[in-house]
C-alpha positions as CSV (number, residue, x, y, z in Angstrom):
1,X,-17.9,-4.3,-9.5
2,X,-16.5,-7.7,-8.8
3,X,-13.3,-6.3,-8.4
4,X,-14.1,-3.4,-6.2
5,X,-16.5,-6.1,-4.2
6,X,-13.2,-8.2,-3.8
7,X,-10.8,-5.2,-2.5
8,X,-13.4,-4.4,0.1
9,X,-13.5,-7.9,1.4
10,X,-10.0,-8.6,1.2
11,X,-9.1,-5.1,2.9
12,X,-11.6,-6.0,5.5
13,X,-10.1,-9.4,6.1
14,X,-6.6,-8.1,6.4
15,X,-7.5,-5.3,9.0
16,X,-9.5,-8.0,10.9
17,X,-6.8,-10.4,10.7
18,X,-4.3,-7.9,12.0
19,X,-6.4,-6.8,14.7
20,X,-6.9,-10.3,15.9
21,X,-3.2,-11.2,15.8
22,X,-2.5,-7.8,17.7
23,X,-5.2,-8.8,20.5
24,X,-4.1,-12.6,20.8
25,X,-0.3,-11.4,21.0
26,X,-1.3,-8.8,23.4
27,X,-3.1,-11.2,25.5
28,X,0.0,-13.6,25.3
29,X,2.5,-10.8,26.1
30,X,0.7,-9.7,29.0
31,X,0.3,-13.5,30.3
32,X,3.9,-14.0,30.2
33,X,5.0,-10.8,31.6
34,X,2.6,-11.4,34.5
35,X,3.9,-14.8,34.9
36,X,7.7,-13.6,35.1
37,X,6.5,-11.1,37.4
38,X,4.8,-13.2,39.8
39,X,7.5,-16.1,39.7
40,X,10.1,-13.3,40.4
41,X,8.4,-11.7,43.1
42,X,7.8,-15.4,44.8
43,X,11.7,-16.4,44.5
44,X,12.8,-13.0,46.0
45,X,10.6,-13.2,48.9
46,X,11.6,-16.9,49.6
47,X,15.1,-16.1,49.1
48,X,14.6,-13.3,51.3
49,X,12.9,-15.7,54.0
50,X,9.9,-13.5,53.9
51,X,6.3,-15.4,53.8
52,X,4.9,-15.3,50.5
53,X,1.8,-13.0,50.0
54,X,-1.4,-14.8,49.3
55,X,-2.8,-13.3,46.2
56,X,-6.8,-12.5,46.5
57,X,-9.0,-15.1,45.4
58,X,-11.1,-14.6,42.6
59,X,-14.8,-14.9,42.1
60,X,-16.5,-18.7,41.4
61,X,-16.0,-19.5,37.7
62,X,-17.3,-22.6,35.6
63,X,-18.4,-24.2,39.1
64,X,-14.9,-23.9,40.6
65,X,-13.8,-21.7,43.5
66,X,-10.1,-20.6,43.5
67,X,-8.2,-21.0,46.7
68,X,-5.5,-18.4,47.9
69,X,-2.3,-20.1,47.1
70,X,1.1,-18.4,48.4
71,X,3.2,-20.2,45.7
72,X,2.5,-19.7,42.1
73,X,3.8,-23.2,41.4
74,X,5.4,-26.4,42.6
75,X,9.0,-25.7,44.0
76,X,12.1,-27.2,45.1
77,X,14.0,-25.1,48.4
78,X,17.5,-26.5,48.7
79,X,20.7,-25.6,50.7
80,X,24.1,-26.5,49.2
81,X,27.3,-26.0,51.3
82,X,30.6,-24.5,49.9
83,X,32.0,-27.9,48.6
84,X,28.8,-28.5,46.8
85,X,27.0,-31.0,49.3
86,X,23.1,-30.9,49.5
87,X,22.3,-30.2,53.0
88,X,18.5,-29.9,52.5
89,X,16.3,-30.5,49.8
90,X,12.5,-30.1,50.2
91,X,9.5,-30.2,47.8
92,X,6.4,-28.1,47.9
93,X,3.5,-28.4,45.3
94,X,3.1,-30.4,42.6
95,X,6.2,-32.2,41.2
96,X,7.2,-34.9,39.0
97,X,11.2,-34.9,39.0
98,X,13.5,-37.4,40.1
99,X,16.3,-37.1,42.4
100,X,19.3,-37.4,39.6
101,X,17.5,-34.7,37.5
102,X,17.6,-32.6,40.7
103,X,21.0,-33.0,41.3
104,X,22.1,-32.3,37.9
105,X,20.1,-28.9,37.9
106,X,21.5,-28.2,41.1
107,X,25.0,-28.4,39.7
108,X,24.1,-26.2,36.9
109,X,22.4,-23.4,39.0
110,X,26.1,-23.5,41.2
111,X,28.4,-23.1,38.1
112,X,26.1,-20.4,36.8
113,X,27.4,-16.9,37.8
114,X,24.0,-15.6,37.7
115,X,21.7,-15.2,40.4
116,X,18.5,-15.5,38.2
117,X,17.7,-17.7,35.4
118,X,16.1,-21.0,33.6
119,X,16.7,-24.2,33.4
120,X,14.2,-26.1,31.0
121,X,10.6,-25.6,32.5
122,X,12.2,-24.5,36.0
123,X,13.1,-20.8,37.0
124,X,15.6,-20.5,39.4
125,X,17.0,-17.7,42.2
126,X,19.9,-18.3,44.3
127,X,21.5,-16.5,47.2
128,X,24.5,-17.1,49.6
129,X,24.8,-16.7,53.2
130,X,28.0,-17.6,55.2
131,X,29.2,-20.2,52.6
132,X,25.9,-21.7,52.1
133,X,23.6,-21.4,49.0
134,X,20.1,-21.5,49.0
135,X,18.3,-22.2,45.6
136,X,14.4,-21.9,44.5
137,X,13.8,-24.1,41.5
138,X,10.3,-22.9,40.7
139,X,8.4,-25.6,38.2
140,X,6.6,-23.3,35.7
141,X,5.2,-26.2,33.8
142,X,1.5,-25.5,34.5
143,X,1.7,-21.7,33.5
144,X,3.6,-22.7,30.2
145,X,0.8,-25.4,29.3
146,X,-2.1,-22.8,30.1
147,X,-0.4,-20.3,28.0
148,X,0.0,-22.7,25.0
149,X,-3.9,-23.6,25.7
150,X,-4.9,-20.0,25.7
151,X,-2.8,-19.5,22.5
152,X,-4.3,-22.6,20.6
153,X,-8.1,-21.5,21.7
154,X,-7.5,-18.1,20.7
155,X,-5.8,-19.0,17.3
156,X,-9.0,-21.5,16.5
157,X,-11.2,-18.8,17.7
158,X,-9.7,-16.3,15.5
159,X,-9.7,-18.6,12.4
160,X,-13.4,-19.4,13.1
161,X,-14.0,-15.4,13.0
162,X,-12.1,-14.9,9.8
163,X,-14.3,-17.2,8.4
164,X,-17.7,-15.9,9.7
165,X,-16.1,-12.4,8.8
166,X,-15.8,-13.5,5.2
167,X,-19.5,-14.6,5.0
168,X,-21.0,-11.7,6.8
169,X,-18.8,-9.0,4.4
170,X,-20.2,-10.6,1.3
171,X,-23.6,-8.8,1.2
172,X,-22.1,-5.9,2.7
173,X,-19.2,-5.5,0.1
174,X,-21.9,-6.2,-2.7
175,X,-24.2,-3.4,-1.4
176,X,-21.2,-0.9,-1.2
177,X,-19.6,-1.9,-4.7
178,X,-23.1,-1.4,-6.1
179,X,-23.8,2.0,-4.5
180,X,-20.3,3.0,-5.7
181,X,-21.0,1.6,-9.0
182,X,-24.2,3.5,-9.3
183,X,-22.8,6.8,-8.1
184,X,-20.0,6.5,-10.8
185,X,-22.6,5.8,-13.4
186,X,-24.5,9.0,-12.3
187,X,-21.3,11.1,-12.5
188,X,-20.2,9.8,-15.9
189,X,-23.7,10.2,-17.3
190,X,-24.1,13.9,-15.9
191,X,-20.6,14.9,-17.5
192,X,-21.5,13.3,-20.8
193,X,-25.0,15.0,-20.9
194,X,-23.5,18.5,-19.5
195,X,-20.7,17.9,-22.5
196,X,-23.3,17.1,-25.2
197,X,-25.7,19.8,-24.1
198,X,-22.6,22.2,-24.2
199,X,-21.8,21.4,-27.7
200,X,-25.2,23.1,-29.3
201,X,-24.4,26.6,-27.5
202,X,-20.9,26.7,-28.1
203,X,-21.4,25.8,-31.8
204,X,-24.0,28.6,-31.9
205,X,-21.5,31.1,-30.5
206,X,-19.0,30.3,-32.6
207,X,-21.3,30.7,-35.8
208,X,-22.4,34.3,-34.6
209,X,-18.9,35.4,-34.1
210,X,-18.2,34.1,-37.7
211,X,-21.3,35.9,-38.7
212,X,-20.1,39.2,-36.8
213,X,-16.8,38.8,-38.3
214,X,-18.4,38.8,-41.9
215,X,-20.1,41.9,-41.2
216,X,-18.0,43.9,-39.4
217,X,-14.4,42.4,-40.0
218,X,-12.2,40.5,-37.5
219,X,-10.7,42.6,-34.5
220,X,-9.2,41.8,-31.1
221,X,-12.7,41.4,-29.5
222,X,-13.8,38.6,-32.1
223,X,-10.4,36.9,-31.9
224,X,-10.6,36.7,-28.0
225,X,-14.1,35.3,-28.2
226,X,-13.1,32.9,-30.9
227,X,-10.2,31.7,-29.1
228,X,-12.3,31.0,-25.9
229,X,-14.7,29.1,-28.0
230,X,-12.0,26.7,-29.0
231,X,-10.8,26.4,-25.7
232,X,-14.5,25.5,-24.6
233,X,-14.6,22.9,-27.4
234,X,-11.2,21.6,-26.3
235,X,-12.6,21.2,-22.7
236,X,-15.8,19.5,-23.9
237,X,-13.6,17.1,-25.9
238,X,-11.4,16.1,-22.9
239,X,-14.1,15.5,-20.6
240,X,-15.7,13.4,-23.0
241,X,-12.2,11.7,-23.4
242,X,-12.1,11.1,-19.8
243,X,-15.7,9.4,-19.8
244,X,-14.6,7.3,-22.7
245,X,-11.3,6.0,-20.6
246,X,-13.6,5.6,-17.5
247,X,-16.2,3.6,-19.7
248,X,-13.1,1.4,-21.2
249,X,-11.7,0.9,-17.6
250,X,-15.2,-0.8,-16.8
251,X,-15.5,-3.1,-20.0
252,X,-11.8,-3.6,-20.9
253,X,-10.2,-7.1,-22.0
254,X,-6.5,-6.9,-21.9
255,X,-5.3,-7.8,-25.1
256,X,-1.4,-8.1,-26.6
257,X,-0.8,-4.8,-28.0
258,X,2.1,-4.0,-30.4
259,X,3.7,-0.9,-28.3
260,X,6.6,-0.5,-31.0
261,X,4.2,-0.4,-33.7
262,X,1.5,1.7,-31.7
263,X,4.7,4.5,-30.9
264,X,5.7,4.7,-34.2
265,X,2.1,5.4,-35.6
266,X,1.2,8.3,-32.9
267,X,4.6,9.7,-33.3
268,X,4.1,10.0,-37.5
269,X,0.7,11.5,-36.3
270,X,2.0,14.3,-34.1
271,X,5.2,14.9,-36.0
272,X,3.5,17.5,-38.0
273,X,2.5,19.5,-34.8
274,X,5.9,19.4,-33.6
275,X,7.3,20.6,-36.9
276,X,4.8,23.7,-36.7
277,X,6.1,24.5,-33.2
278,X,9.6,24.1,-34.5
279,X,10.3,21.0,-32.2
280,X,12.5,18.0,-33.0
281,X,10.8,14.9,-31.8
282,X,13.2,11.9,-31.2
283,X,11.9,8.4,-30.5
284,X,13.9,5.8,-28.9
285,X,12.3,2.5,-29.0
286,X,13.1,-1.4,-29.2
287,X,11.7,-3.7,-32.1
288,X,8.7,-5.8,-31.1
289,X,7.6,-4.9,-27.9
290,X,4.5,-6.1,-26.3
291,X,2.2,-5.3,-23.5
292,X,-1.0,-6.5,-22.2
293,X,-3.7,-3.8,-22.4
294,X,-6.4,-1.6,-24.4
295,X,-4.8,-0.5,-27.7
296,X,-7.2,2.7,-27.8
297,X,-6.4,3.5,-24.0
298,X,-2.7,3.8,-24.6
299,X,-2.9,5.3,-28.0
300,X,-4.8,8.3,-26.1
301,X,-1.8,8.1,-23.5
302,X,0.6,8.2,-26.1
303,X,-1.4,11.3,-27.6
304,X,-1.2,12.8,-24.4
305,X,2.2,12.7,-23.5
306,X,3.5,14.2,-26.9
307,X,0.9,16.9,-26.8
308,X,1.4,18.0,-23.5
309,X,5.3,18.1,-24.6
310,X,4.6,20.2,-27.7
311,X,2.5,22.7,-25.5
312,X,4.9,23.4,-22.9
313,X,8.6,22.6,-24.7
314,X,10.7,25.4,-25.2
315,X,10.5,26.5,-28.8
316,X,13.2,25.2,-31.5
317,X,13.9,22.4,-28.5
318,X,13.9,18.5,-28.5
319,X,11.3,16.3,-27.3
320,X,12.3,12.5,-26.6
321,X,10.0,9.6,-26.3
322,X,11.9,6.7,-24.9
323,X,11.0,2.9,-24.1
324,X,13.1,1.0,-21.6
325,X,12.1,-2.7,-21.9
326,X,12.1,-4.8,-18.8
327,X,11.6,-8.4,-17.8
328,X,8.1,-7.6,-16.3
329,X,7.2,-4.0,-17.1
330,X,7.8,-1.4,-19.8
331,X,8.9,2.1,-19.0
332,X,8.0,5.2,-21.1
333,X,10.0,8.3,-20.6
334,X,8.9,11.8,-22.1
335,X,11.3,14.5,-21.6
336,X,11.4,18.1,-22.9
337,X,13.0,21.3,-22.3
338,X,10.9,24.2,-20.7
339,X,11.5,27.8,-20.1
340,X,9.7,27.6,-16.6
341,X,8.9,24.7,-14.7
342,X,5.4,24.1,-13.2
343,X,5.4,26.1,-9.7
344,X,3.6,23.0,-7.9
345,X,5.0,19.5,-6.7
346,X,5.1,17.0,-9.4
347,X,2.4,14.7,-8.2
348,X,-0.4,17.7,-8.2
349,X,0.1,17.7,-11.7
350,X,-2.1,14.8,-12.2
351,X,-5.3,16.1,-10.4
352,X,-8.0,17.3,-12.5
353,X,-7.9,20.9,-14.1
354,X,-4.4,21.5,-12.5
355,X,-1.9,23.5,-14.8
356,X,0.7,24.3,-12.4
357,X,0.9,27.9,-12.1
358,X,1.9,28.0,-16.1
359,X,0.8,31.1,-17.8
360,X,-1.3,30.7,-20.8
361,X,0.2,31.1,-24.4
362,X,-2.0,32.9,-26.9
363,X,-2.9,29.6,-28.8
364,X,-3.3,27.6,-25.7
365,X,-6.5,25.6,-25.2
366,X,-5.1,23.3,-22.3
367,X,-7.5,22.9,-19.1
368,X,-5.5,20.8,-17.0
369,X,-7.2,17.6,-17.9
370,X,-4.6,15.6,-19.9
371,X,-2.5,14.2,-17.4
372,X,-5.4,13.6,-15.1
373,X,-6.5,11.2,-18.3
374,X,-3.0,10.0,-18.7
375,X,-2.8,8.5,-14.9
376,X,-6.5,7.1,-15.6
377,X,-5.1,4.9,-18.4
378,X,-1.9,3.9,-16.5
379,X,-4.2,3.0,-13.3
380,X,-6.3,1.2,-15.8
381,X,-3.1,-0.9,-17.1
382,X,-2.1,-1.6,-13.4
383,X,1.1,1.0,-13.6
384,X,2.0,4.1,-12.1
385,X,3.0,7.4,-13.8
386,X,5.2,10.1,-12.2
387,X,6.6,13.7,-13.0
388,X,10.1,15.0,-12.4
389,X,12.2,18.3,-12.8
390,X,15.8,16.8,-13.5
391,X,17.0,20.3,-13.7
392,X,15.7,23.8,-14.0
393,X,14.7,23.6,-17.5
394,X,13.7,19.7,-18.0
395,X,10.5,18.3,-17.4
396,X,9.9,14.6,-17.7
397,X,7.2,12.3,-17.0
398,X,7.6,8.5,-16.6
399,X,5.1,5.6,-17.2
400,X,5.6,2.2,-16.0
401,X,3.1,-0.6,-17.4
402,X,3.6,-4.6,-16.8
403,X,3.9,-6.4,-19.8
404,X,1.2,-9.1,-18.6
405,X,1.4,-12.9,-18.7
406,X,3.1,-14.4,-21.6
407,X,4.3,-11.3,-23.1
408,X,7.8,-11.1,-24.1
409,X,9.7,-8.6,-26.4
410,X,13.1,-7.7,-27.7
411,X,15.6,-5.3,-26.8
412,X,16.8,-4.3,-30.1
413,X,16.7,-0.4,-29.9
414,X,16.0,1.9,-32.9
415,X,16.1,5.5,-32.8
416,X,14.1,7.6,-35.0
């Protein structure tokens, strides 16, 4: 429950932080664009010798009454003749600039080929008429300081909102996590109870079929009924296995697991099944490979992979189980030849009760739960699982499982 709660809080905090960044960024960008438009419009009207328009004043705010001003800020209005001599220099508004700086900026503007530009805190525009150049130097210091002030204030308010959001989300996330856990527990309890309740009538049906065969003898009808009972028993076992995996997920405490020994043990266990189906099992695994996880769940994962390969592999073909060790994870690959590939996309094979459109064999008891259970085990170990069709007759499953902290291993490959 704590993990789910942390994920809910983290997800909501990240979403809220992204929203705040977008809002603050939007305000800053809109303010900057508006400032550029206003200053460009003012410079254009001044250079064209049209009187600047006075914007409409806003309503009183914080005890202040805004005034109508024709200029967005203080500015210099200069006339320069063809040899660079200043004919006229007028200052309007609030300015704090000595004459040396003005001359320096004027020289830079005159050297610049562009008619618009920026120098320090000033934005300039120039035009030439009859050899005389008119320059408007607009002081944007107040606007820039205002934008910085708004940005700082918005960042502080956003940070305070994030902190408040964190504390507000705690009880909400706790409530959602508890509701989710309760729902999962009810689902697990229902499946467990239903599976156990089904065992009794299925066992009774199987006993009746066997009694009928003793009286009447075996026929195709009794064989079919017996096969369906076996399928039901297998499905019940698979459902109970899924519930055990989910229960293990809730209570798991990762421990170092000798993956090499585990693979050898499960391979030896499954070898008889492979031989019954005339399959050759080849295992490629390095010595002393360790991962951090749950040994029982990893054992179940290996059984599922090999059992799935045995069910659908082409007769008298090879099943290959290999382990590719990495610095931070292990990659298990199970590959086998098939007569016909699944008719669905590879990712759909990990959904419950999905069989990929493959026709059942006479002895097939599969119900489409195995790979879904394998995906649950891999998810429990914070890894990922995927299927692929390398060619038209090859089916492969790849599993990546992190090694875990402090886990290291050898890379000496052993093939059996």
